[in-house]
C-alpha positions as CSV (number, residue, x, y, z in Angstrom):
1,M,18.9,3.9,1.4
2,E,17.3,1.8,-1.5
3,A,17.8,3.0,-5.1
4,I,14.3,3.7,-6.7
5,R,12.6,0.8,-8.5
6,N,11.6,1.7,-11.8
7,W,9.5,0.5,-14.8
8,Q,10.4,1.3,-18.1
9,K,8.1,0.8,-20.8
10,V,10.2,-0.6,-24.2
11,N,6.6,-1.1,-26.6
12,E,3.0,-2.1,-26.1
13,K,4.2,-5.6,-24.6
14,K,7.3,-5.1,-23.1
15,Y,8.8,-3.5,-19.7
16,I,12.2,-3.0,-18.0
17,F,12.8,-3.3,-14.4
18,S,15.5,-1.8,-12.8
19,I,17.2,-0.9,-9.5
20,G,18.7,2.7,-9.9
21,E,21.0,2.3,-12.8
22,K,21.0,-1.7,-12.9
23,K,18.6,-3.9,-15.0
24,V,17.2,-6.6,-13.3
25,G,14.8,-7.8,-15.8
26,E,12.4,-7.9,-18.4
27,L,8.7,-8.5,-18.5
28,D,6.9,-9.1,-22.0
29,F,3.2,-9.6,-22.2
30,S,1.6,-11.7,-24.4
31,F,-1.8,-13.0,-25.0
32,K,-3.3,-16.6,-25.3
33,R,-7.0,-17.1,-26.0
34,L,-8.0,-13.9,-24.2
35,N,-5.8,-14.5,-21.2
36,A,-2.6,-12.1,-20.3
37,V,0.5,-14.4,-19.9
38,A,3.6,-12.5,-19.2
39,L,7.3,-13.6,-20.0
40,L,9.9,-12.7,-17.4
41,D,13.5,-12.7,-17.6
42,I,14.9,-11.9,-13.9
43,N,18.3,-11.7,-13.7
44,G,18.8,-14.6,-16.7
45,E,16.0,-16.6,-15.0
46,L,12.8,-17.4,-16.9
47,F,9.2,-17.4,-15.5
48,T,5.9,-17.2,-16.9
49,I,3.1,-15.6,-15.1
50,E,-0.3,-17.5,-16.0
51,R,-4.0,-17.1,-14.9
52,R,-6.4,-19.9,-14.7
53,G,-9.3,-21.2,-12.9
54,F,-13.0,-20.7,-14.4
55,W,-12.8,-16.6,-13.8
56,K,-9.1,-16.2,-14.6
57,N,-8.6,-15.3,-11.0
58,K,-6.0,-17.7,-9.8
59,L,-2.2,-16.9,-10.7
60,Y,0.7,-19.3,-11.1
61,I,4.3,-18.4,-11.7
62,L,6.0,-21.0,-13.4
63,D,9.9,-21.6,-13.6
64,A,11.8,-22.4,-17.0
65,K,10.8,-26.1,-16.0
66,Q,7.1,-25.2,-16.0
67,N,7.2,-26.0,-12.5
68,S,4.9,-23.9,-10.1
69,I,6.8,-22.1,-7.5
70,L,4.1,-19.0,-6.8
71,T,0.4,-19.5,-6.5
72,A,-2.3,-17.0,-5.7
73,T,-5.9,-18.1,-4.7
74,P,-8.5,-15.0,-3.9
75,E,-10.2,-16.2,-1.1
76,N,-13.4,-16.5,-2.9
77,W,-14.5,-15.6,-6.6
78,F,-15.6,-11.9,-5.7
79,S,-12.6,-11.3,-3.4
80,S,-9.7,-8.2,-3.2
81,N,-7.9,-10.1,-0.9
82,T,-5.8,-13.2,-2.1
83,E,-3.6,-15.8,-0.3
84,V,-0.1,-16.1,-2.2
85,S,2.5,-19.3,-1.6
86,Y,5.9,-19.0,-2.4
87,K,8.8,-21.1,-1.5
88,G,6.6,-22.3,1.8
89,I,5.6,-18.9,3.0
90,E,2.3,-17.5,3.0
91,F,1.6,-13.7,1.7
92,Q,-1.5,-11.6,1.4
93,L,-2.1,-9.6,-1.6
94,K,-4.7,-7.1,-1.5
95,V,-6.4,-4.7,-3.6
96,R,-7.2,-1.5,-2.3
97,N,-8.6,2.3,-2.9
98,N,-7.2,4.4,-0.4
99,P,-7.9,6.9,-1.7
100,L,-6.3,5.8,-5.0
101,A,-5.8,2.4,-6.6
102,E,-3.3,0.2,-4.4
103,I,-2.0,-3.4,-4.7
104,V,-0.5,-4.6,-1.8
105,L,1.8,-7.4,-0.2
106,L,1.7,-8.6,3.2
107,Q,3.5,-11.0,5.5
108,K,1.8,-11.5,8.5
109,G,-0.1,-8.6,8.5
110,K,3.2,-6.3,7.9
111,E,3.2,-4.4,4.3
112,I,6.4,-5.3,2.6
113,L,5.7,-3.9,-1.0
114,S,3.0,-2.0,-2.5
115,Y,2.5,-0.6,-6.2
116,G,-0.1,2.3,-5.8
117,L,-1.0,5.3,-7.7
118,K,-0.3,8.7,-5.8
119,S,-1.0,12.3,-6.4
120,N,2.0,14.5,-6.3
121,D,1.7,18.3,-7.2
122,G,-1.2,17.6,-9.1
123,K,0.2,14.8,-11.4
124,I,-0.7,11.0,-10.8
125,T,2.6,8.9,-10.6
126,V,2.9,5.6,-10.0
127,G,4.2,5.0,-6.1
128,I,6.3,1.7,-5.1
129,Q,6.8,1.2,-1.4
130,S,9.1,-1.1,0.3
131,S,9.8,-2.1,3.7
132,Q,12.6,-3.9,3.4
133,E,15.3,-4.1,0.7
134,I,14.0,-7.7,-1.0
135,D,16.2,-9.3,-3.3
136,D,14.3,-11.6,-4.7
137,Y,12.4,-9.4,-7.2
138,L,9.8,-11.7,-8.2
139,F,7.0,-10.0,-6.3
140,D,7.8,-6.7,-8.1
141,F,7.1,-8.6,-11.4
142,L,4.2,-10.2,-10.0
143,L,2.6,-6.7,-8.7
144,W,3.8,-5.1,-11.9
145,F,1.8,-7.9,-13.9
146,L,-1.1,-6.9,-11.6
147,F,-1.0,-3.0,-11.7
148,M,0.5,-2.0,-15.1
149,P,-2.9,-1.9,-16.3
150,V,-4.1,0.6,-13.6
151,A,-1.3,2.5,-14.1
152,H,-1.6,2.9,-18.0
153,E,-5.1,3.8,-17.8
154,Q,-4.2,6.6,-15.3
155,T,-0.9,7.8,-16.4
156,G,-0.8,6.9,-20.2
157,D,2.8,6.2,-21.1
158,D,4.4,8.9,-19.0
159,F,5.0,6.6,-15.6
160,T,6.6,8.9,-13.2
161,F,7.5,6.6,-10.0
162,Q,7.9,7.4,-6.8
163,L,9.8,5.4,-4.5
164,L,8.2,5.5,-0.8
165,Q,10.4,3.4,1.8
166,T,9.2,2.5,5.3
167,S,11.0,0.6,7.7
C-alpha cells in the first residue's frame, strides 16, 4: 500500500510535499504582475509553473533551463477540461464538483490522480486519490498548485489529508 501523500504549510507561500515520512519537495508561490507563479524543488530538480495567455488559463511547467516540459491548455476559454502534454504523452485535467470540488488527472479516460474535498465526520478534508504508485511527482505539484486555493478557502490552515487508493 502506498504511503500517505501530504502537503504541509510552512508559511503563506511555501508548502512541503512528502510521501509518508520522506520529503519529496517544496512548492513556493510568488506573484508577478497579479499572476501566481510557483517555484518547485522536486528531489533537487528545479521547475517553475507559469500561467500564460490573455486569460492566464494556459499553464507551463519549465525546467531549470527554462525549457517547457509540460503544457496545459484548456479546450476553450471557458472550459473546465484541459489538455495536458508531458513527455509526449497526452493527459486530460478536469475540474468537477461531485459533490465537492475536485481536480482530476486522466490518461486515456482513466483517473490516475485527483485532489478533492471530502467530508470526513462532518469535517472537510483534502482527499488525494491515486490509481497507481507514481514515481514522477510533478503531477502532484501541478494539482496542488491548482487546488491549494480551494483547499485553503474551505479548510483554512488546518489541512487534513485522506489518501484514497484505487486499483
